[in-house]
Backbone as XML, in Angstrom:
<?xml version="1.0"?>
<chain id="A" units="angstrom">
  <residue number="1" name="MET">
    <atom name="N" x="4.330" y="19.303" z="0.210"/>
    <atom name="CA" x="3.710" y="18.653" z="-0.923"/>
    <atom name="C" x="3.533" y="19.629" z="-2.085"/>
  </residue>
  <residue number="2" name="GLU">
    <atom name="N" x="3.968" y="20.842" z="-1.910"/>
    <atom name="CA" x="3.834" y="21.834" z="-2.980"/>
    <atom name="C" x="4.647" y="21.463" z="-4.208"/>
  </residue>
  <residue number="3" name="ASN">
    <atom name="N" x="5.723" y="20.720" z="-3.997"/>
    <atom name="CA" x="6.614" y="20.395" z="-5.108"/>
    <atom name="C" x="6.149" y="19.195" z="-5.919"/>
  </residue>
  <residue number="4" name="LEU">
    <atom name="N" x="5.110" y="18.513" z="-5.460"/>
    <atom name="CA" x="4.599" y="17.356" z="-6.194"/>
    <atom name="C" x="3.520" y="17.791" z="-7.173"/>
  </residue>
  <residue number="5" name="THR">
    <atom name="N" x="3.489" y="17.112" z="-8.311"/>
    <atom name="CA" x="2.420" y="17.366" z="-9.275"/>
    <atom name="C" x="1.132" y="16.685" z="-8.802"/>
  </residue>
  <residue number="6" name="LYS">
    <atom name="N" x="0.015" y="17.018" z="-9.427"/>
    <atom name="CA" x="-1.250" y="16.362" z="-9.102"/>
    <atom name="C" x="-1.150" y="14.856" z="-9.340"/>
  </residue>
  <residue number="7" name="LYS">
    <atom name="N" x="-0.461" y="14.481" z="-10.410"/>
    <atom name="CA" x="-0.307" y="13.058" z="-10.720"/>
    <atom name="C" x="0.500" y="12.349" z="-9.638"/>
  </residue>
  <residue number="8" name="GLU">
    <atom name="N" x="1.579" y="12.975" z="-9.205"/>
    <atom name="CA" x="2.409" y="12.372" z="-8.156"/>
    <atom name="C" x="1.618" y="12.241" z="-6.853"/>
  </residue>
  <residue number="9" name="LYS">
    <atom name="N" x="0.837" y="13.258" z="-6.548"/>
    <atom name="CA" x="0.017" y="13.210" z="-5.337"/>
    <atom name="C" x="-0.991" y="12.069" z="-5.395"/>
  </residue>
  <residue number="10" name="GLU">
    <atom name="N" x="-1.561" y="11.836" z="-6.559"/>
    <atom name="CA" x="-2.520" y="10.732" z="-6.702"/>
    <atom name="C" x="-1.845" y="9.379" z="-6.536"/>
  </residue>
  <residue number="11" name="LEU">
    <atom name="N" x="-0.638" y="9.240" z="-7.060"/>
    <atom name="CA" x="0.084" y="7.979" z="-6.892"/>
    <atom name="C" x="0.420" y="7.748" z="-5.418"/>
  </residue>
  <residue number="12" name="VAL">
    <atom name="N" x="0.784" y="8.800" z="-4.717"/>
    <atom name="CA" x="1.024" y="8.694" z="-3.270"/>
    <atom name="C" x="-0.281" y="8.316" z="-2.566"/>
  </residue>
  <residue number="13" name="ALA">
    <atom name="N" x="-1.376" y="8.926" z="-2.971"/>
    <atom name="CA" x="-2.675" y="8.634" z="-2.361"/>
    <atom name="C" x="-3.086" y="7.182" z="-2.583"/>
  </residue>
  <residue number="14" name="ILE">
    <atom name="N" x="-2.754" y="6.635" z="-3.729"/>
    <atom name="CA" x="-3.036" y="5.215" z="-3.981"/>
    <atom name="C" x="-2.279" y="4.360" z="-2.969"/>
  </residue>
  <residue number="15" name="GLY">
    <atom name="N" x="-1.011" y="4.693" z="-2.758"/>
    <atom name="CA" x="-0.222" y="3.944" z="-1.775"/>
    <atom name="C" x="-0.814" y="4.053" z="-0.377"/>
  </residue>
  <residue number="16" name="ALA">
    <atom name="N" x="-1.220" y="5.250" z="-0.001"/>
    <atom name="CA" x="-1.811" y="5.453" z="1.324"/>
    <atom name="C" x="-3.137" y="4.712" z="1.452"/>
  </residue>
  <residue number="17" name="ALA">
    <atom name="N" x="-3.934" y="4.746" z="0.415"/>
    <atom name="CA" x="-5.226" y="4.052" z="0.441"/>
    <atom name="C" x="-5.041" y="2.552" z="0.586"/>
  </residue>
  <residue number="18" name="LEU">
    <atom name="N" x="-4.090" y="2.014" z="-0.138"/>
    <atom name="CA" x="-3.827" y="0.581" z="-0.042"/>
    <atom name="C" x="-3.282" y="0.241" z="1.335"/>
  </residue>
  <residue number="19" name="GLY">
    <atom name="N" x="-2.378" y="1.065" z="1.818"/>
    <atom name="CA" x="-1.783" y="0.821" z="3.134"/>
    <atom name="C" x="-2.788" y="0.889" z="4.264"/>
  </residue>
  <residue number="20" name="SER">
    <atom name="N" x="-3.822" y="1.687" z="4.097"/>
    <atom name="CA" x="-4.826" y="1.829" z="5.155"/>
    <atom name="C" x="-6.044" y="0.935" z="4.945"/>
  </residue>
  <residue number="21" name="ASN">
    <atom name="N" x="-6.000" y="0.109" z="3.916"/>
    <atom name="CA" x="-7.098" y="-0.827" z="3.626"/>
    <atom name="C" x="-8.429" y="-0.118" z="3.389"/>
  </residue>
  <residue number="22" name="CYS">
    <atom name="N" x="-8.379" y="1.016" z="2.735"/>
    <atom name="CA" x="-9.595" y="1.807" z="2.510"/>
    <atom name="C" x="-10.108" y="1.579" z="1.088"/>
  </residue>
  <residue number="23" name="ILE">
    <atom name="N" x="-11.127" y="0.755" z="0.959"/>
    <atom name="CA" x="-11.669" y="0.436" z="-0.357"/>
    <atom name="C" x="-12.243" y="1.669" z="-1.053"/>
  </residue>
  <residue number="24" name="PRO">
    <atom name="N" x="-13.077" y="2.478" z="-0.387"/>
    <atom name="CA" x="-13.582" y="3.675" z="-1.079"/>
    <atom name="C" x="-12.438" y="4.592" z="-1.535"/>
  </residue>
  <residue number="25" name="CYS">
    <atom name="N" x="-11.390" y="4.679" z="-0.720"/>
    <atom name="CA" x="-10.249" y="5.530" z="-1.073"/>
    <atom name="C" x="-9.524" y="5.002" z="-2.306"/>
  </residue>
  <residue number="26" name="ILE">
    <atom name="N" x="-9.277" y="3.702" z="-2.363"/>
    <atom name="CA" x="-8.545" y="3.138" z="-3.501"/>
    <atom name="C" x="-9.365" y="3.300" z="-4.773"/>
  </residue>
  <residue number="27" name="ILE">
    <atom name="N" x="-10.668" y="3.101" z="-4.678"/>
    <atom name="CA" x="-11.537" y="3.282" z="-5.848"/>
    <atom name="C" x="-11.469" y="4.736" z="-6.322"/>
  </residue>
  <residue number="28" name="TYR">
    <atom name="N" x="-11.614" y="5.664" z="-5.396"/>
    <atom name="CA" x="-11.582" y="7.081" z="-5.748"/>
    <atom name="C" x="-10.249" y="7.465" z="-6.386"/>
  </residue>
  <residue number="29" name="HIS">
    <atom name="N" x="-9.143" y="7.080" z="-5.752"/>
    <atom name="CA" x="-7.837" y="7.544" z="-6.230"/>
    <atom name="C" x="-7.409" y="6.869" z="-7.537"/>
  </residue>
  <residue number="30" name="ILE">
    <atom name="N" x="-7.840" y="5.646" z="-7.774"/>
    <atom name="CA" x="-7.555" y="5.026" z="-9.072"/>
    <atom name="C" x="-8.348" y="5.741" z="-10.166"/>
  </residue>
  <residue number="31" name="LYS">
    <atom name="N" x="-9.620" y="6.031" z="-9.903"/>
    <atom name="CA" x="-10.416" y="6.773" z="-10.891"/>
    <atom name="C" x="-9.821" y="8.146" z="-11.160"/>
  </residue>
  <residue number="32" name="GLU">
    <atom name="N" x="-9.417" y="8.828" z="-10.085"/>
    <atom name="CA" x="-8.837" y="10.162" z="-10.226"/>
    <atom name="C" x="-7.512" y="10.100" z="-10.989"/>
  </residue>
  <residue number="33" name="SER">
    <atom name="N" x="-6.732" y="9.077" z="-10.729"/>
    <atom name="CA" x="-5.465" y="8.907" z="-11.446"/>
    <atom name="C" x="-5.691" y="8.730" z="-12.941"/>
  </residue>
  <residue number="34" name="LYS">
    <atom name="N" x="-6.664" y="7.900" z="-13.278"/>
    <atom name="CA" x="-7.003" y="7.703" z="-14.693"/>
    <atom name="C" x="-7.461" y="9.015" z="-15.320"/>
  </residue>
  <residue number="35" name="ARG">
    <atom name="N" x="-8.283" y="9.767" z="-14.582"/>
    <atom name="CA" x="-8.785" y="11.047" z="-15.085"/>
    <atom name="C" x="-7.643" y="12.023" z="-15.356"/>
  </residue>
  <residue number="36" name="LEU">
    <atom name="N" x="-6.596" y="11.958" z="-14.547"/>
    <atom name="CA" x="-5.446" y="12.845" z="-14.711"/>
    <atom name="C" x="-4.477" y="12.371" z="-15.799"/>
  </residue>
  <residue number="37" name="GLY">
    <atom name="N" x="-4.747" y="11.196" z="-16.364"/>
    <atom name="CA" x="-3.909" y="10.701" z="-17.448"/>
    <atom name="C" x="-2.781" y="9.780" z="-17.020"/>
  </residue>
  <residue number="38" name="ILE">
    <atom name="N" x="-2.816" y="9.329" z="-15.792"/>
    <atom name="CA" x="-1.816" y="8.357" z="-15.341"/>
    <atom name="C" x="-2.143" y="7.034" z="-16.013"/>
  </residue>
  <residue number="39" name="THR">
    <atom name="N" x="-1.135" y="6.372" z="-16.533"/>
    <atom name="CA" x="-1.378" y="5.124" z="-17.257"/>
    <atom name="C" x="-1.701" y="3.983" z="-16.301"/>
  </residue>
  <residue number="40" name="ILE">
    <atom name="N" x="-2.352" y="2.978" z="-16.849"/>
    <atom name="CA" x="-2.674" y="1.781" z="-16.061"/>
    <atom name="C" x="-1.384" y="1.157" z="-15.524"/>
  </residue>
  <residue number="41" name="GLU">
    <atom name="N" x="-0.340" y="1.146" z="-16.342"/>
    <atom name="CA" x="0.938" y="0.569" z="-15.895"/>
    <atom name="C" x="1.509" y="1.345" z="-14.712"/>
  </residue>
  <residue number="42" name="GLN">
    <atom name="N" x="1.419" y="2.661" z="-14.747"/>
    <atom name="CA" x="1.907" y="3.474" z="-13.628"/>
    <atom name="C" x="1.080" y="3.217" z="-12.371"/>
  </residue>
  <residue number="43" name="ILE">
    <atom name="N" x="-0.218" y="3.077" z="-12.534"/>
    <atom name="CA" x="-1.087" y="2.780" z="-11.397"/>
    <atom name="C" x="-0.759" y="1.399" z="-10.838"/>
  </residue>
  <residue number="44" name="LYS">
    <atom name="N" x="-0.571" y="0.426" z="-11.723"/>
    <atom name="CA" x="-0.211" y="-0.921" z="-11.275"/>
    <atom name="C" x="1.109" y="-0.910" z="-10.517"/>
  </residue>
  <residue number="45" name="ASP">
    <atom name="N" x="2.065" y="-0.130" z="-10.994"/>
    <atom name="CA" x="3.354" y="-0.011" z="-10.298"/>
    <atom name="C" x="3.156" y="0.561" z="-8.900"/>
  </residue>
  <residue number="46" name="ALA">
    <atom name="N" x="2.341" y="1.608" z="-8.786"/>
    <atom name="CA" x="2.080" y="2.221" z="-7.479"/>
    <atom name="C" x="1.429" y="1.216" z="-6.531"/>
  </residue>
  <residue number="47" name="VAL">
    <atom name="N" x="0.477" y="0.452" z="-7.040"/>
    <atom name="CA" x="-0.201" y="-0.567" z="-6.229"/>
    <atom name="C" x="0.791" y="-1.639" z="-5.788"/>
  </residue>
  <residue number="48" name="ALA">
    <atom name="N" x="1.637" y="-2.092" z="-6.708"/>
    <atom name="CA" x="2.610" y="-3.139" z="-6.384"/>
    <atom name="C" x="3.603" y="-2.669" z="-5.322"/>
  </residue>
  <residue number="49" name="ILE">
    <atom name="N" x="4.084" y="-1.442" z="-5.461"/>
    <atom name="CA" x="5.029" y="-0.904" z="-4.477"/>
    <atom name="C" x="4.349" y="-0.779" z="-3.115"/>
  </residue>
  <residue number="50" name="ALA">
    <atom name="N" x="3.146" y="-0.240" z="-3.093"/>
    <atom name="CA" x="2.418" y="-0.084" z="-1.828"/>
    <atom name="C" x="2.167" y="-1.437" z="-1.177"/>
  </residue>
  <residue number="51" name="ASP">
    <atom name="N" x="1.848" y="-2.428" z="-1.979"/>
    <atom name="CA" x="1.605" y="-3.770" z="-1.447"/>
    <atom name="C" x="2.866" y="-4.336" z="-0.814"/>
  </residue>
  <residue number="52" name="LYS">
    <atom name="N" x="4.006" y="-4.151" z="-1.469"/>
    <atom name="CA" x="5.273" y="-4.639" z="-0.903"/>
    <atom name="C" x="5.582" y="-3.944" z="0.416"/>
  </residue>
  <residue number="53" name="VAL">
    <atom name="N" x="5.394" y="-2.638" z="0.461"/>
    <atom name="CA" x="5.655" y="-1.876" z="1.689"/>
    <atom name="C" x="4.719" y="-2.340" z="2.798"/>
  </residue>
  <residue number="54" name="LYS">
    <atom name="N" x="3.466" y="-2.565" z="2.463"/>
    <atom name="CA" x="2.470" y="-2.991" z="3.441"/>
    <atom name="C" x="2.782" y="-4.367" z="4.017"/>
  </residue>
  <residue number="55" name="LYS">
    <atom name="N" x="3.351" y="-5.236" z="3.204"/>
    <atom name="CA" x="3.609" y="-6.608" z="3.640"/>
    <atom name="C" x="4.774" y="-6.721" z="4.613"/>
  </residue>
  <residue number="56" name="VAL">
    <atom name="N" x="5.682" y="-5.767" z="4.620"/>
    <atom name="CA" x="6.844" y="-5.848" z="5.515"/>
    <atom name="C" x="6.399" y="-5.939" z="6.977"/>
  </residue>
  <residue number="57" name="PRO">
    <atom name="N" x="5.615" y="-4.985" z="7.491"/>
    <atom name="CA" x="5.211" y="-5.117" z="8.894"/>
    <atom name="C" x="4.299" y="-6.319" z="9.135"/>
  </residue>
  <residue number="58" name="ALA">
    <atom name="N" x="3.472" y="-6.670" z="8.162"/>
    <atom name="CA" x="2.596" y="-7.829" z="8.317"/>
    <atom name="C" x="3.428" y="-9.102" z="8.458"/>
  </residue>
  <residue number="59" name="ASP">
    <atom name="N" x="4.468" y="-9.232" z="7.663"/>
    <atom name="CA" x="5.345" y="-10.398" z="7.752"/>
    <atom name="C" x="6.078" y="-10.437" z="9.087"/>
  </residue>
  <residue number="60" name="LYS">
    <atom name="N" x="6.470" y="-9.275" z="9.602"/>
    <atom name="CA" x="7.166" y="-9.214" z="10.889"/>
    <atom name="C" x="6.238" y="-9.604" z="12.036"/>
  </residue>
  <residue number="61" name="VAL">
    <atom name="N" x="4.991" y="-9.193" z="11.976"/>
    <atom name="CA" x="4.017" y="-9.579" z="12.992"/>
    <atom name="C" x="3.793" y="-11.084" z="12.952"/>
  </residue>
  <residue number="62" name="LEU">
    <atom name="N" x="3.665" y="-11.639" z="11.767"/>
    <atom name="CA" x="3.483" y="-13.077" z="11.624"/>
    <atom name="C" x="4.684" y="-13.831" z="12.175"/>
  </residue>
  <residue number="63" name="ALA">
    <atom name="N" x="5.888" y="-13.356" z="11.869"/>
    <atom name="CA" x="7.100" y="-13.993" z="12.392"/>
    <atom name="C" x="7.140" y="-13.923" z="13.915"/>
  </residue>
  <residue number="64" name="ALA">
    <atom name="N" x="6.722" y="-12.801" z="14.486"/>
    <atom name="CA" x="6.686" y="-12.657" z="15.943"/>
    <atom name="C" x="5.692" y="-13.642" z="16.557"/>
  </residue>
  <residue number="65" name="ALA">
    <atom name="N" x="4.548" y="-13.814" z="15.908"/>
    <atom name="CA" x="3.555" y="-14.771" z="16.401"/>
    <atom name="C" x="4.117" y="-16.178" z="16.374"/>
  </residue>
  <residue number="66" name="HIS">
    <atom name="N" x="4.765" y="-16.553" z="15.276"/>
    <atom name="CA" x="5.374" y="-17.886" z="15.184"/>
    <atom name="C" x="6.466" y="-18.059" z="16.231"/>
  </residue>
  <residue number="67" name="SER">
    <atom name="N" x="7.238" y="-17.027" z="16.453"/>
    <atom name="CA" x="8.298" y="-17.071" z="17.457"/>
    <atom name="C" x="7.712" y="-17.293" z="18.844"/>
  </residue>
  <residue number="68" name="GLN">
    <atom name="N" x="6.652" y="-16.596" z="19.161"/>
    <atom name="CA" x="6.016" y="-16.753" z="20.460"/>
    <atom name="C" x="5.420" y="-18.140" z="20.631"/>
  </residue>
  <residue number="69" name="LEU">
    <atom name="N" x="4.858" y="-18.684" z="19.594"/>
    <atom name="CA" x="4.318" y="-20.047" z="19.666"/>
    <atom name="C" x="5.427" y="-21.059" z="19.896"/>
  </residue>
  <residue number="70" name="LYS">
    <atom name="N" x="6.543" y="-20.857" z="19.206"/>
    <atom name="CA" x="7.685" y="-21.767" z="19.366"/>
    <atom name="C" x="8.212" y="-21.693" z="20.795"/>
  </residue>
  <residue number="71" name="GLU">
    <atom name="N" x="8.351" y="-20.477" z="21.327"/>
    <atom name="CA" x="8.840" y="-20.314" z="22.693"/>
    <atom name="C" x="7.914" y="-20.964" z="23.690"/>
  </residue>
  <residue number="72" name="ASN">
    <atom name="N" x="6.615" y="-20.841" z="23.490"/>
    <atom name="CA" x="5.652" y="-21.425" z="24.404"/>
    <atom name="C" x="5.677" y="-22.955" z="24.354"/>
  </residue>
  <residue number="73" name="ILE">
    <atom name="N" x="5.916" y="-23.514" z="23.193"/>
    <atom name="CA" x="5.989" y="-24.961" z="23.048"/>
    <atom name="C" x="7.207" y="-25.514" z="23.786"/>
  </residue>
  <residue number="74" name="GLU">
    <atom name="N" x="8.323" y="-24.803" z="23.699"/>
    <atom name="CA" x="9.567" y="-25.272" z="24.314"/>
    <atom name="C" x="9.524" y="-25.176" z="25.832"/>
  </residue>
  <residue number="75" name="LEU">
    <atom name="N" x="8.646" y="-24.318" z="26.391"/>
    <atom name="CA" x="8.565" y="-24.187" z="27.853"/>
    <atom name="C" x="7.851" y="-25.387" z="28.376"/>
  </residue>
</chain>
């Protein structure tokens, strides 16, 4: 992580905070990002990307649940 700037590290931290569902973390890292001069648009982009990444496994779990229900109905 030595090669990342403080701003880049904060954007990564926003993604991690969102991915881990940590409200205090997301509040802290958004405030810190603003303090470092990251724009609202850049923060919104980081949040949107993290949300998309987070939804992939959630969607797969939901699909697995539906698949299991379908299999159980057919038995």
